Backbone bond lengths (Angstrom), bond angles and torsions (degrees), N, CA, C in turn:
res aa  C-N    CA-C-N  psi(-1)  N-CA   C-N-CA  omega(-1)  CA-C   N-CA-C  phi
1 M - - - 1.466 - - 1.526 109.03 -
2 D 1.338 116.30 115.08 1.458 119.34 179.14 1.527 109.89 -88.80
3 L 1.341 115.05 -179.73 1.459 119.94 -175.69 1.525 111.70 -64.82
4 T 1.347 116.42 -34.29 1.466 120.01 179.43 1.524 110.95 -63.31
5 L 1.338 116.11 -45.20 1.464 120.26 177.98 1.526 111.30 -64.76
6 A 1.333 115.85 -40.13 1.466 119.93 179.34 1.529 110.72 -62.82
7 T 1.340 115.90 -39.39 1.466 120.19 177.69 1.524 110.74 -65.22
8 G 1.341 116.14 -41.30 1.457 120.35 177.10 1.520 111.79 -63.69
9 F 1.329 115.88 -39.70 1.466 121.29 178.11 1.524 110.33 -62.60
10 F 1.340 115.83 -45.61 1.461 120.05 178.48 1.526 110.60 -62.04
11 G 1.344 116.12 -45.35 1.463 119.93 -178.69 1.516 112.38 -60.77
12 A 1.338 116.34 -43.34 1.462 120.07 -179.71 1.527 111.30 -66.09
13 L 1.333 116.47 -46.56 1.468 120.12 -179.78 1.527 111.39 -63.19
14 F 1.336 115.76 -43.79 1.463 119.29 -177.91 1.522 110.43 -64.08
15 A 1.343 116.14 -38.80 1.460 119.70 -179.57 1.527 111.55 -66.18
16 I 1.340 116.57 -41.11 1.466 120.12 -177.79 1.531 111.61 -76.75
17 M 1.331 116.42 -45.62 1.469 121.19 -176.26 1.529 111.84 -91.89
18 N 1.298 117.44 12.38 1.462 126.10 -171.23 1.534 114.10 -34.14
19 P 1.335 117.08 112.70 1.466 120.56 -178.56 1.527 113.08 -61.12
20 I 1.341 116.73 -36.55 1.465 119.99 -176.10 1.524 111.18 -70.49
21 T 1.337 116.58 -48.68 1.465 118.84 -177.41 1.530 112.18 -73.11
22 N 1.335 116.98 -21.82 1.468 119.76 177.06 1.527 112.76 -90.89
23 L 1.333 116.59 -4.20 1.466 120.38 178.91 1.533 112.20 -59.35
24 P 1.351 119.06 -46.83 1.470 118.54 178.36 1.531 112.65 -60.87
25 V 1.345 116.67 -33.77 1.468 120.51 178.01 1.526 109.58 -64.43
26 F 1.336 115.72 -45.73 1.464 120.45 179.40 1.526 110.65 -60.25
27 L 1.329 116.44 -45.40 1.465 120.14 -179.70 1.526 110.98 -63.52
28 S 1.322 116.01 -36.24 1.463 120.46 -178.59 1.530 111.90 -67.26
29 V 1.345 116.18 -47.83 1.475 118.69 -175.30 1.529 112.67 -78.46
30 T 1.343 117.46 -13.95 1.475 119.77 176.83 1.528 111.64 -106.60
31 E 1.317 116.46 13.56 1.461 120.72 179.98 1.529 110.03 -59.56
32 G 1.321 115.60 134.13 1.459 120.23 179.92 1.516 113.63 99.60
33 L 1.337 117.23 -12.81 1.466 120.49 178.30 1.518 110.10 -86.75
34 D 1.339 116.99 147.82 1.458 119.02 173.33 1.531 108.81 -76.78
35 L 1.332 116.80 173.06 1.461 121.34 -173.75 1.523 112.02 -58.70
36 G 1.334 117.16 -42.15 1.463 120.74 -178.71 1.515 112.51 -62.18
37 D 1.334 116.43 -47.02 1.466 120.11 -179.80 1.530 111.38 -67.80
38 Q 1.328 115.70 -36.07 1.463 119.54 177.99 1.528 110.59 -62.08
39 R 1.318 116.12 -39.72 1.465 119.96 179.66 1.527 111.53 -71.88
40 K 1.330 117.19 -31.46 1.470 119.34 174.13 1.527 110.33 -62.63
41 V 1.323 116.68 -40.29 1.467 120.93 177.06 1.526 109.91 -63.34
42 A 1.340 116.77 -39.43 1.469 120.79 179.22 1.526 111.02 -61.50
43 V 1.332 116.81 -44.83 1.473 121.15 -179.65 1.524 110.47 -65.50
44 K 1.327 116.87 -46.49 1.468 120.48 179.29 1.524 111.01 -60.46
45 T 1.323 116.61 -41.21 1.463 120.56 -179.65 1.522 110.84 -62.04
46 A 1.329 116.78 -44.66 1.469 120.80 179.01 1.528 110.89 -61.82
47 L 1.326 116.90 -43.04 1.471 120.53 179.36 1.523 111.33 -64.64
48 Y 1.320 116.90 -42.69 1.465 120.39 178.36 1.531 110.82 -62.77
49 C 1.325 116.52 -39.14 1.470 120.39 178.37 1.530 110.80 -61.48
50 L 1.331 116.33 -43.73 1.466 120.52 178.71 1.525 111.44 -62.50
51 V 1.323 116.33 -45.01 1.468 120.30 -178.18 1.524 111.00 -66.41
52 L 1.328 116.89 -48.30 1.462 120.40 -177.23 1.526 111.20 -67.00
53 G 1.339 116.03 -42.25 1.461 119.64 177.29 1.515 111.68 -62.89
54 G 1.345 116.44 -41.10 1.463 120.35 178.28 1.516 112.62 -63.38
55 L 1.325 116.62 -39.49 1.468 120.54 179.17 1.528 111.33 -62.67
56 F 1.327 116.64 -44.22 1.466 119.44 179.80 1.524 111.73 -70.52
57 A 1.327 116.98 -32.41 1.466 119.82 177.39 1.525 110.88 -66.03
58 I 1.327 116.73 -40.61 1.468 121.64 -176.72 1.528 112.01 -80.61
59 L 1.331 115.99 -42.22 1.467 120.26 -172.82 1.525 113.72 -102.59
60 G 1.324 116.76 -0.97 1.460 120.22 -175.01 1.517 114.43 -55.54
61 N 1.340 116.91 -48.96 1.467 120.34 -178.89 1.526 111.78 -64.73
62 Q 1.338 117.04 -36.93 1.461 120.38 177.56 1.529 111.08 -65.61
63 I 1.320 115.90 -38.95 1.470 119.97 178.05 1.527 110.35 -64.28
64 L 1.336 116.11 -42.75 1.466 119.91 177.87 1.523 110.56 -61.49
65 G 1.336 116.01 -44.66 1.460 120.59 -179.20 1.513 112.38 -61.84
66 L 1.325 116.12 -34.36 1.462 121.30 -179.96 1.527 111.25 -60.76
67 F 1.334 115.41 -33.43 1.464 120.19 -179.38 1.530 112.59 -101.02
68 G 1.333 116.19 6.77 1.454 119.84 178.84 1.517 113.72 70.07
69 I 1.326 116.54 30.02 1.466 121.58 -178.80 1.521 109.05 -103.13
70 S 1.322 117.10 130.02 1.462 120.58 178.06 1.522 109.75 -87.17
71 V 1.327 115.79 164.65 1.465 120.57 177.99 1.521 110.47 -61.83
72 N 1.340 116.39 -37.06 1.466 119.40 -179.74 1.524 111.95 -69.88
73 D 1.335 116.90 -33.31 1.468 119.54 172.58 1.525 109.64 -59.49
74 L 1.339 115.68 -43.95 1.462 120.56 -179.20 1.524 111.10 -67.49
75 R 1.349 116.20 -35.15 1.463 118.89 178.45 1.528 110.71 -58.34
76 V 1.329 116.28 -43.31 1.464 119.84 -178.20 1.530 110.86 -73.23
77 A 1.341 116.70 -54.03 1.468 120.29 -177.53 1.530 111.53 -65.65
78 G 1.341 115.85 -45.83 1.460 119.60 179.18 1.513 112.11 -67.06
79 G 1.338 116.08 -35.77 1.458 120.18 176.76 1.517 111.58 -60.95
80 L 1.335 116.50 -38.22 1.464 120.45 177.54 1.528 111.04 -65.51
81 V 1.344 116.27 -39.14 1.470 120.47 177.63 1.529 110.14 -63.20
82 V 1.331 115.82 -46.02 1.466 120.76 -179.73 1.527 110.44 -66.01
83 L 1.348 116.89 -38.51 1.468 120.73 178.19 1.526 110.40 -62.86
84 L 1.324 116.92 -43.55 1.463 120.89 178.27 1.524 110.48 -60.50
85 F 1.332 115.80 -41.66 1.464 120.87 178.40 1.527 110.16 -61.67
86 G 1.353 116.41 -45.87 1.457 120.86 -179.98 1.515 112.71 -63.75
87 L 1.333 117.03 -42.43 1.466 120.84 179.75 1.524 111.18 -65.57
88 N 1.330 116.60 -36.49 1.464 119.71 176.24 1.519 111.19 -64.17
89 M 1.334 116.57 -38.18 1.465 120.09 176.88 1.521 110.68 -64.71
90 L 1.340 116.39 -40.64 1.463 120.45 178.85 1.524 111.62 -62.82
91 N 1.338 115.56 -34.65 1.464 120.69 -177.20 1.524 112.97 -91.53
92 G 1.340 115.87 3.71 1.460 119.29 177.64 1.507 114.37 79.13
93 G 1.345 117.23 17.12 1.463 120.74 179.73 1.512 111.15 -107.51
94 E 1.333 115.62 -168.42 1.458 121.54 177.51 1.521 108.32 -145.29
95 T 1.329 116.54 151.62 1.462 120.36 -179.73 1.521 110.07 -93.67
96 S 1.329 115.70 137.66 1.468 119.61 179.71 1.517 111.47 -66.47
97 A 1.360 117.35 -22.19 1.466 120.43 178.88 1.522 111.11 -62.89
98 H 1.342 116.68 -33.65 1.467 120.45 -179.77 1.527 112.23 -97.68
99 H 1.332 116.98 -41.92 1.461 119.54 -172.34 1.526 113.75 -100.96
100 G 1.323 117.04 -5.36 1.461 120.08 178.22 1.519 112.54 86.74
101 T 1.327 115.59 157.49 1.458 120.84 175.68 1.524 109.05 -78.66
102 D 1.332 116.92 171.86 1.462 120.35 179.81 1.527 111.37 -59.97
103 S 1.335 116.61 -41.03 1.468 119.48 -179.80 1.527 111.49 -67.66
104 E 1.351 116.73 -35.66 1.463 120.14 177.85 1.524 110.75 -67.29
105 K 1.337 116.77 -37.75 1.461 120.15 178.88 1.529 110.90 -63.44
106 Q 1.335 116.85 -37.86 1.460 120.59 179.51 1.524 111.69 -67.15
107 A 1.348 115.42 -24.09 1.468 119.85 -178.09 1.522 112.96 -95.73
108 Y 1.346 117.83 8.44 1.462 119.99 179.06 1.528 109.73 -57.74
109 P 1.341 117.32 144.39 1.467 120.81 -177.71 1.523 112.74 -71.56
110 A 1.330 115.41 179.80 1.462 121.43 -179.92 1.526 110.42 -60.07
111 P 1.355 117.64 151.41 1.467 121.49 -175.40 1.526 115.20 -51.71
112 E 1.343 117.12 -37.49 1.465 119.04 -176.21 1.531 112.80 -75.12
113 T 1.324 118.28 -8.11 1.472 120.69 -177.66 1.524 112.72 -117.86
114 V 1.326 117.78 18.68 1.472 120.87 -173.75 1.528 113.08 -91.62
115 A 1.323 118.61 0.85 1.468 120.39 -173.69 1.527 112.35 -58.99
116 F 1.347 116.77 -45.90 1.471 118.02 179.10 1.525 111.05 -83.26
117 Y 1.330 116.48 -55.86 1.466 120.64 177.27 1.514 108.75 -119.70
118 P 1.320 118.87 121.93 1.468 127.63 11.00 1.523 115.78 -101.50
119 L 1.356 118.57 -1.21 1.462 118.63 -171.50 1.528 112.96 -62.92
120 T 1.348 116.49 -57.58 1.465 118.29 -179.36 1.525 110.53 -69.27
121 F 1.317 115.90 -54.96 1.464 121.06 178.36 1.521 109.01 -125.11
122 P 1.329 118.99 122.62 1.472 126.99 12.26 1.521 115.35 -104.82
123 I 1.361 118.84 4.89 1.464 118.95 -172.13 1.526 112.40 -68.10
124 L 1.341 117.64 -52.87 1.467 120.08 -176.65 1.524 112.63 -89.03
125 V 1.310 117.34 -44.49 1.468 121.23 178.14 1.530 107.72 -111.79
126 G 1.325 114.48 74.60 1.453 121.63 178.08 1.519 110.64 -106.09
127 P 1.331 118.39 -162.38 1.467 121.60 -177.29 1.525 114.56 -54.95
128 G 1.341 116.60 -41.76 1.464 119.36 -179.46 1.516 112.78 -65.05
129 T 1.323 116.34 -45.27 1.466 121.15 178.53 1.522 110.98 -64.61
130 I 1.335 116.65 -44.49 1.466 120.99 -178.82 1.526 110.66 -61.22
131 T 1.331 116.63 -44.56 1.469 120.85 178.05 1.519 110.79 -59.35
132 T 1.328 116.44 -47.09 1.464 121.40 -178.58 1.522 111.32 -62.42
133 V 1.329 116.95 -44.07 1.466 121.81 -179.86 1.527 111.06 -60.84
134 I 1.326 117.09 -45.64 1.469 120.77 -177.97 1.524 111.30 -68.09
135 L 1.326 116.95 -44.09 1.467 119.90 -177.16 1.526 112.10 -65.43
136 F 1.319 117.41 -43.33 1.461 118.84 -179.45 1.525 111.59 -74.60
137 A 1.333 118.05 -25.38 1.467 120.61 175.42 1.523 110.76 -64.30
138 H 1.325 116.21 -24.66 1.470 120.95 179.32 1.532 111.25 -64.68
139 H 1.344 117.26 -20.20 1.467 121.49 -178.99 1.531 112.59 -91.09
140 V 1.323 117.24 -0.89 1.466 120.86 179.58 1.524 108.85 -82.04
141 G 1.356 115.56 117.49 1.461 119.16 -175.98 1.515 115.06 -118.20
142 N 1.331 117.58 -13.34 1.461 120.45 -179.13 1.529 109.78 -152.82
143 V 1.317 115.63 -177.87 1.468 120.49 -176.36 1.527 111.29 -63.63
144 A 1.333 116.82 -40.17 1.466 120.22 179.66 1.528 110.60 -62.23
145 D 1.338 116.24 -42.39 1.466 120.41 177.11 1.524 110.72 -61.34
146 A 1.334 115.50 -43.34 1.463 120.43 -179.07 1.529 111.10 -62.64
147 M 1.336 116.36 -39.84 1.464 120.17 179.21 1.524 111.03 -66.90
148 L 1.343 116.61 -40.68 1.462 120.71 178.48 1.527 110.28 -64.99
149 Y 1.321 115.66 -44.06 1.466 122.13 179.09 1.531 110.25 -59.81
150 A 1.334 115.90 -49.60 1.466 120.69 179.96 1.525 111.08 -63.86
151 G 1.335 116.17 -36.55 1.457 120.20 179.27 1.514 112.37 -64.62
152 V 1.340 116.40 -39.96 1.465 120.55 178.86 1.526 110.24 -64.83
153 F 1.332 116.29 -48.58 1.469 119.31 -178.80 1.528 110.76 -63.76
154 S 1.331 116.43 -41.38 1.467 120.45 178.94 1.520 110.97 -65.01
155 G 1.340 116.50 -36.48 1.458 120.54 179.31 1.516 112.32 -63.57
156 V 1.331 116.52 -44.19 1.467 120.40 178.08 1.529 110.10 -64.91
157 T 1.327 116.45 -40.24 1.467 120.54 178.80 1.526 111.05 -65.14
158 L 1.334 116.75 -37.16 1.466 120.72 177.30 1.530 110.68 -64.29
159 L 1.332 116.60 -40.26 1.467 120.13 176.85 1.528 110.60 -61.75
160 L 1.331 115.82 -39.49 1.464 120.02 175.84 1.525 110.76 -61.00
161 L 1.331 115.75 -46.57 1.465 120.56 -178.37 1.523 111.10 -61.15
162 V 1.329 116.92 -46.63 1.467 120.85 -179.36 1.528 110.55 -61.46
163 T 1.339 116.10 -42.64 1.467 120.35 -179.54 1.523 111.29 -65.65
164 F 1.332 116.88 -48.04 1.462 120.11 -178.45 1.532 111.54 -69.85
165 W 1.337 117.10 -32.75 1.470 121.27 177.53 1.529 110.21 -60.46
166 N 1.337 115.54 -37.71 1.468 121.39 -179.13 1.527 111.56 -103.49
167 A 1.337 116.45 25.46 1.464 121.15 -173.13 1.526 113.01 -57.89
168 A 1.316 116.86 -43.41 1.465 120.01 -176.51 1.527 111.15 -60.56
169 A 1.339 116.43 -46.91 1.468 120.50 -179.44 1.526 111.33 -69.22
170 L 1.335 116.59 -43.61 1.466 120.13 -179.29 1.522 111.57 -65.12
171 G 1.326 116.22 -37.47 1.462 120.22 179.89 1.518 111.92 -61.11
172 R 1.328 116.96 -31.76 1.466 120.62 178.75 1.520 111.85 -77.43
173 R 1.343 116.63 -29.17 1.461 120.39 -173.17 1.527 114.04 -96.79
174 L 1.332 116.79 -28.89 1.458 120.09 -174.49 1.524 109.92 -82.02
175 S 1.308 115.96 121.18 1.461 120.17 -178.07 1.524 111.21 -77.02
176 D 1.326 115.44 159.82 1.465 120.33 176.24 1.523 110.70 -61.69
177 N 1.336 116.67 -36.70 1.467 120.33 -179.95 1.522 111.44 -62.49
178 A 1.327 116.77 -40.99 1.468 120.50 179.87 1.522 110.56 -63.50
179 R 1.329 117.04 -40.85 1.467 120.46 178.77 1.524 111.21 -65.86
180 V 1.330 116.16 -39.57 1.471 120.34 179.85 1.520 110.61 -65.04
181 I 1.338 116.78 -45.56 1.465 120.97 -179.81 1.522 110.64 -61.67
182 M 1.332 117.13 -44.51 1.462 121.35 178.84 1.526 110.73 -61.86
183 S 1.322 116.43 -42.84 1.464 120.51 -179.31 1.523 111.36 -63.00
184 R 1.331 117.29 -44.07 1.470 120.78 -179.62 1.528 110.92 -65.38
185 L 1.327 116.44 -42.49 1.465 120.54 -179.53 1.526 110.70 -63.65
186 M 1.325 116.78 -46.45 1.459 120.46 179.30 1.522 111.51 -65.72
187 G 1.332 116.56 -33.12 1.459 120.28 177.20 1.511 111.87 -63.89
188 M 1.328 116.86 -40.06 1.462 120.75 178.60 1.530 111.03 -66.63
189 I 1.332 116.66 -44.77 1.467 120.72 179.15 1.524 110.35 -62.65
190 L 1.324 116.06 -44.69 1.464 120.61 -178.42 1.526 111.33 -64.26
191 S 1.322 117.38 -39.48 1.466 120.93 178.66 1.519 110.89 -62.99
192 A 1.334 116.54 -41.08 1.468 120.33 179.12 1.532 110.97 -64.84
193 I 1.329 117.05 -42.00 1.469 120.65 177.94 1.529 110.20 -63.53
194 A 1.334 116.84 -40.22 1.466 121.13 -179.99 1.522 111.63 -63.60
195 V 1.324 116.83 -40.63 1.468 120.43 177.92 1.527 110.07 -60.82
196 G 1.334 116.83 -39.79 1.463 120.74 177.01 1.520 111.87 -62.85
197 M 1.337 117.02 -40.98 1.471 121.07 177.02 1.528 110.77 -59.87
198 I 1.327 115.63 -48.16 1.466 120.63 -178.07 1.520 110.75 -63.18
199 A 1.337 116.48 -44.05 1.464 120.71 -179.15 1.527 111.35 -62.35
200 D 1.336 116.89 -43.83 1.473 120.28 178.69 1.525 111.10 -61.89
201 G 1.327 116.28 -41.66 1.458 120.06 179.79 1.514 112.38 -65.83
202 L 1.331 116.73 -43.07 1.466 120.77 -179.29 1.523 111.56 -66.98
203 K 1.333 116.96 -37.96 1.471 119.76 179.12 1.522 111.22 -64.32
204 A 1.336 116.53 -35.47 1.466 119.98 179.26 1.527 111.78 -76.02
205 L 1.337 116.52 -38.11 1.464 120.42 -178.90 1.523 112.42 -78.08
206 L 1.340 115.36 -32.95 1.472 121.14 -178.42 1.525 108.78 -127.63
207 P 1.325 117.86 78.98 1.477 121.86 -174.88 1.521 113.70 -54.61
208 G 1.318 117.56 -26.74 1.460 120.51 -179.75 1.511 113.44 -64.40
209 L 1.348 116.87 -17.99 1.466 120.66 179.37 1.519 112.44 -79.79
210 A 1.337 116.35 -18.82 1.471 120.60 -175.16 1.522 110.96 -70.89
């Protein structure tokens, strides 16, 4: 994994797990908690993200093999999922695959127990994140690559932790316009990355297109 791939990995993860655009979600599902309990949820969420992301990074290829799915199949199908996510961000919407349906939102658990569901899964580590983690893990070839890969994922998770740790203060200071601009920008970046995933997968599956 070279620096260009690492930058792409960071960009994709940051766009999908975006701390700024997910801040209102965090504030919503932790409403009613005092500052201490809210920060406990933030820490638990970050830890769950690391564990779940690590599991998919390590076992992702084995899971694909179990179902007879190739990496290039995932590039195309997963790229479409990520593209849909990016286009929804551009249009100011959200995908039910990551944020849940209306009925699922009504069934969310009590604020003190939301760290794993729905915050970690499926909001932060949903289909788009899982696809990105597995595809970029395919480029890890040695210990240095693995350290860079882990560093990128840990860095994005740390940004999430810092944002959620200071959620109460940031929620008061961050304007709706700033969140909208960030969401649109990340949606454009994510859509471009998704198109690259799809193109790479199609070129490998259909060499005549190259």
